[in-house]
C-alpha positions in Angstrom: -11.9 2.2 -11.9 -11.8 -1.3 -13.1 -8.6 -3.1 -13.9 -8.2 -6.8 -14.7 -6.7 -8.6 -11.7 -5.7 -5.2 -10.5 -5.1 -3.4 -7.3 -5.5 -6.2 -4.9 -4.2 -5.2 -1.6 -1.5 -7.7 -0.6 -2.7 -11.2 -1.0 -6.4 -10.6 -0.9 -8.5 -11.7 -4.0 -9.8 -8.7 -6.1 -13.3 -7.5 -5.2 -15.6 -7.7 -8.2 -16.4 -4.3 -9.5 -18.1 -2.7 -12.4 -18.6 0.7 -14.0 -21.5 2.7 -12.7 -23.6 4.8 -15.0 -24.4 7.3 -12.2 -20.9 7.7 -10.8 -20.2 10.8 -12.8 -16.6 9.8 -13.1 -15.4 7.6 -15.9 -12.3 5.4 -16.3 -11.1 7.7 -19.0 -11.5 10.8 -16.8 -9.5 9.2 -14.0 -6.7 7.9 -16.3 -6.5 11.2 -18.1 -6.3 13.2 -14.9 -3.9 10.8 -13.2 -1.7 10.1 -16.2 -1.4 13.8 -17.0 0.1 14.5 -13.6 -3.1 15.3 -11.7 -2.9 19.0 -12.1 -5.7 19.5 -9.6 -3.7 17.7 -7.0 -0.7 19.9 -7.8 -2.7 22.9 -6.6 -3.1 21.4 -3.1 -6.5 21.4 -1.4 -8.5 23.7 0.8 -10.3 22.6 3.8 -14.1 22.4 4.0 -15.6 25.8 3.6 -12.4 27.5 2.4 -13.0 30.2 -0.2 -12.4 29.0 -3.7 -10.9 32.3 -4.7 -8.2 32.3 -2.1 -4.9 33.1 -3.8 -2.3 30.3 -3.5 1.3 30.1 -4.4 2.2 28.2 -7.5 3.3 24.6 -6.7 5.0 22.1 -8.9 2.5 19.5 -10.3 2.1 16.2 -8.5 3.3 13.3 -10.7 0.7 10.6 -10.3 0.2 7.4 -12.3 -2.7 5.0 -12.3 -1.2 1.5 -12.1 -1.6 -2.2 -11.6 -0.1 -4.8 -9.2 0.4 -8.5 -8.7 0.9 -9.9 -12.2 3.3 -9.4 -15.0 2.3 -12.3 -17.3 2.3 -11.6 -21.0 -1.5 -11.6 -21.3 -1.9 -9.2 -18.5 0.8 -6.8 -19.8 -0.7 -6.9 -23.2 -4.2 -6.1 -21.9 -2.9 -3.3 -19.6 -1.0 -1.7 -22.5 -4.3 -1.8 -24.5 -6.2 -0.1 -21.7 -3.7 2.7 -21.3 -2.3 1.6 -17.9 1.4 2.4 -18.2 2.9 1.9 -14.8 2.8 -1.4 -12.8 4.1 -3.2 -9.8 5.1 -6.7 -10.8 4.3 -9.9 -9.1 6.7 -11.4 -6.6 9.9 -12.3 -8.4 10.6 -15.2 -6.0 9.8 -16.1 -2.4 13.5 -16.5 -1.6 16.8 -15.0 -2.7 17.7 -16.7 -6.0 18.4 -15.9 -9.6 15.2 -14.0 -10.0 16.4 -11.5 -7.5 19.8 -11.1 -9.2 20.6 -7.9 -11.1 20.3 -9.9 -14.3 17.0 -11.4 -13.2 15.5 -8.1 -12.2 16.8 -6.4 -15.3 15.1 -9.1 -17.4 11.9 -8.5 -15.5 12.0 -4.7 -16.1 12.8 -5.2 -19.8 9.9 -7.7 -20.2 7.5 -5.1 -18.7 9.1 -2.3 -20.8 8.7 -4.3 -24.0 4.9 -3.7 -23.7 5.5 0.0 -23.4 4.9 -0.1 -19.6 7.1 1.1 -16.7 8.0 -1.2 -13.8 7.7 1.2 -10.9 7.8 -1.4 -8.1 8.4 -5.0 -7.1 7.2 -6.6 -3.9 9.7 -8.0 -1.4 8.9 -11.5 0.0 7.4 -9.9 3.1 3.7 -10.4 2.2 0.5 -10.0 4.2 0.4 -13.6 5.1 0.0 -14.8 8.8 3.4 -15.4 10.4 3.2 -19.2 10.1 2.9 -18.8 6.3 5.4 -15.9 5.9 8.3 -16.1 3.5 10.8 -14.7 6.1 9.1 -15.3 9.5 12.4 -15.0 11.4 12.5 -11.2 10.9 9.4 -10.6 13.1 10.0 -13.6 15.3 13.4 -12.1 16.2 15.2 -15.4 15.8 19.0 -14.9 15.4 21.2 -15.8 13.6 18.4 -16.7 11.1 17.0 -13.1 11.3 20.4 -11.6 10.2 20.7 -14.0 7.3 17.2 -13.1 6.2 18.0 -9.4 6.5 21.1 -10.0 4.4 18.9 -11.5 1.7 16.5 -8.5 1.8 19.3 -6.0 1.7 20.7 -7.7 -1.4 17.3 -7.7 -3.1 17.0 -3.9 -2.5 20.5 -3.3 -3.8 19.9 -5.4 -6.9 16.6 -3.6 -7.5 18.4 -0.3 -7.6 21.1 -1.7 -9.9 18.4 -3.0 -12.2 16.8 0.4 -12.5 13.7 -0.4 -10.3 12.9 2.6 -8.2 10.7 1.1 -5.4 9.9 -2.1 -3.4 6.9 -2.6 -1.2 6.4 -4.9 1.8 4.5 -5.8 5.0 5.5 -6.3 8.6 2.6 -8.4 9.9 2.3 -11.2 12.4 -1.5 -11.5 12.1 -2.0 -11.4 8.3 -5.2 -9.9 7.0 -7.9 -10.5 9.6 -11.5 -10.9 8.5 -14.8 -12.3 9.8 -17.6 -13.8 7.7 -18.3 -12.1 4.3 -21.5 -10.0 3.9 -23.9 -10.0 0.9 -23.4 -7.3 -1.6 -24.9 -6.0 -4.8 -26.1 -8.7 -7.2 -25.7 -11.4 -4.5 -21.9 -11.0 -4.3 -20.1 -11.8 -1.1 -18.0 -8.9 0.2 -14.9 -9.3 2.4 -15.8 -8.0 5.9 -14.6 -7.4 9.4 -16.7 -7.0 12.5 -14.8 -6.8 15.8 -17.9 -8.0 17.7 -18.0 -11.2 15.7 -14.3 -11.9 16.0 -13.8 -15.3 17.5 -11.0 -16.1 20.0 -8.1 -17.7 18.3 -4.9 -19.3 19.7 -1.7 -17.3 19.9 0.3 -17.0 16.8 3.6 -18.7 16.3 5.2 -15.6 17.7 3.5 -16.0 21.1 2.6 -12.9 23.1 4.0 -9.8 21.4 3.7 -6.5 23.3 3.9 -3.2 21.6 7.5 -2.7 23.0 8.6 -6.0 21.5 7.0 -5.3 18.2 8.6 -1.9 17.9 12.0 -3.3 18.9 11.8 -5.8 16.0 10.6 -3.1 13.6 13.4 -0.8 14.6 16.0 -3.5 14.1 14.6 -4.2 10.6 14.7 -0.5 9.7 18.2 0.0 11.0 19.4 -2.7 8.6 17.4 -1.9 5.4 17.0 1.9 5.4 20.7 2.7 4.9 20.8 0.1 2.1 17.7 1.7 0.4 19.4 5.1 0.6 22.6 3.7 -0.9 20.7 2.0 -3.7 18.3 4.9 -4.2 15.3 2.6 -3.9 12.1 3.7 -2.0 10.8 1.1 0.5 7.0 1.3 1.0 5.3 -0.4 3.9 1.6 -1.5 3.6 -0.2 -0.9 7.0 -1.6 -3.8 9.0 -5.1 -4.7 7.8 -7.5 -4.2 9.6 -7.1 -1.5 12.2 -6.7 -2.5 15.8 -6.7 0.4 18.3 -3.7 0.5 20.7 -4.4 -1.7 23.8 -6.6 -4.2 21.9 -4.3 -7.1 21.1 -5.5 -10.0 19.0 -4.1 -13.5 19.2 -1.6 -12.1 21.7 -0.2 -9.5 19.3 -0.3 -5.7 19.8 -0.6 -4.7 16.1 1.3 -1.5 16.3 1.1 -0.8 12.5 -2.7 -0.8 12.6 -3.3 2.7 13.8 -2.6 6.2 12.3 -0.4 7.1 15.4 1.5 3.8 14.9 2.2 4.7 11.2 3.3 8.2 12.2 5.8 6.6 14.7 6.9 4.1 12.0 7.9 6.7 9.4 9.7 8.7 12.2 11.6 5.7 13.5 14.3 5.8 10.9 14.0 9.2 9.2 14.9 9.0 5.5 13.4 10.2 2.2 13.6 6.6 1.0 11.5 5.2 3.9 7.7 5.6 3.6 4.3 4.0 3.0 2.4 2.0 0.5 -0.6 4.1 1.5 -3.7 1.9 1.3 -6.6 4.2 1.8 -8.9 1.3 2.4 -6.8 0.0 5.3 -6.3 3.5 6.7 -10.0 4.1 6.6 -10.5 0.9 8.6 -8.5 2.6 11.4 -10.8 5.6 11.6 -14.2 5.9 13.4 -15.4 8.4 10.7 -13.2 7.8 7.6 -15.3 10.0 5.4 -14.4 13.0 7.6 -11.0 11.9 8.9 -9.1 10.4 5.9 -8.3 13.7 4.3 -6.3 15.0 7.2 -4.4 11.7 7.4 -3.5 12.0 3.7 -2.3 15.5 4.2 -0.2 14.6 7.2 1.7 11.9 5.4 1.6 13.6 2.0 3.1 16.8 3.2 6.0 14.9 4.7 6.5 13.0 1.3 5.8 9.7 2.9 3.2 8.5 0.4 5.2 6.5 -2.2 2.3 4.3 -3.5 -1.4 4.5 -3.1 -4.1 1.9 -3.0 -7.5 3.4 -3.7 -9.5 0.5 -2.1 -13.1 1.2 -1.0 -14.8 0.2 2.2 -18.2 0.9 3.7 -18.0 1.5 7.5 -15.0 2.3 9.6 -13.1 1.3 12.7 -14.2 -2.1 14.1 -16.8 -2.8 11.5 -16.6 -2.5 7.7 -16.8 -4.4 4.4 -15.0 -3.9 1.2 -17.3 -2.6 -1.5 -17.8 -0.9 -4.9 -16.5 2.6 -5.3 -20.1 4.0 -5.8 -21.3 2.6 -2.4 -18.2 3.3 -0.3 -18.0 5.4 2.8 -15.4 7.6 1.0 -15.0 7.1 -2.8 -11.8 7.1 -4.8 -12.9 10.4 -6.5 -13.3 12.2 -3.1 -10.0 10.9 -1.9 -8.1 12.1 -5.0 -8.7 15.7 -4.3 -7.1 16.1 -0.8 -3.8 14.3 -1.5 -1.4 16.8 0.0 0.5 19.2 -2.4 4.1 18.1 -2.9 6.8 19.9 -1.0 9.2 19.5 -3.9 9.0 18.6 -7.6 10.8 15.4 -6.8 7.8 13.9 -5.0 5.6 11.5 -6.9 3.2 8.7 -6.1 1.7 5.7 -7.9 -1.9 4.6 -7.6 -3.9 1.4 -7.9 -7.7 1.4 -7.8 -10.4 -1.1 -7.3 
């Protein structure tokens, strides 16, 4: 699926993409299926080899919307409305707590989006995928007090104001490393594709955070969640974390950082650290696939694990070729596991209240 400026993960530029005549899956088919509530997904999914005729209990349909992220300018909103994309995540209102994050400012943003017939489902918090020296609120993961507490006060206020303004979700990152890549690789038509090859990763100096063990990282994450999750519950705003990109297996620190949110086990621990229905994931299937040796075979069980626990709040259908330690971003028709294959096994909802939003590229 091709959207203008759409579905970039975090701060990465969008990968060029184009419709394929041999894909067998058109934009209209995807939008129709997703926008109509993805009835197929509402039925759940059988494992490989399961009989198609096995009787299953009726389940409420999954509410699923194809969407867009990163930009809410008038030309983009007008084009999205024309294309039939009705749910978006806006761009960042502001990098710091100011009038744009006030109830009035966020309400004006929501009303601007709605004036084009679109729904504002999410706004990004100023906790982006930038490396810590370029982060909006570095003190949160640096653990520097009293600056950290002041920063958390700001973020809690943003979440409260989002709820008061009628915005149901915010998304964020908790990264020290930023998005790590090696040299791009050539792709179809001579394009350069974003890539990562652990064997080609050059030694880099420590980050501004210095050595960060798994224990230290988890302590700072837990402190963050203790502050923000109760506020999200009070404001009735879902908070959705994007995983660390790319995957670094436990015990393989980079630049002195043990990236604990870059493995499936780490993400499982993350969602269990502060149990709450308002605390979950911005589930980037490209990034999750980067954590897996055989993503084509393994991604479906990961989706089911988090989906069955209602921890998938937003979905990025980003495509990669390869897997753990070596991959490149690619077109959906040349990916290791395509968007179409990954739609089917999204776990059936445990209750009719569960919904997710999707962005594709």
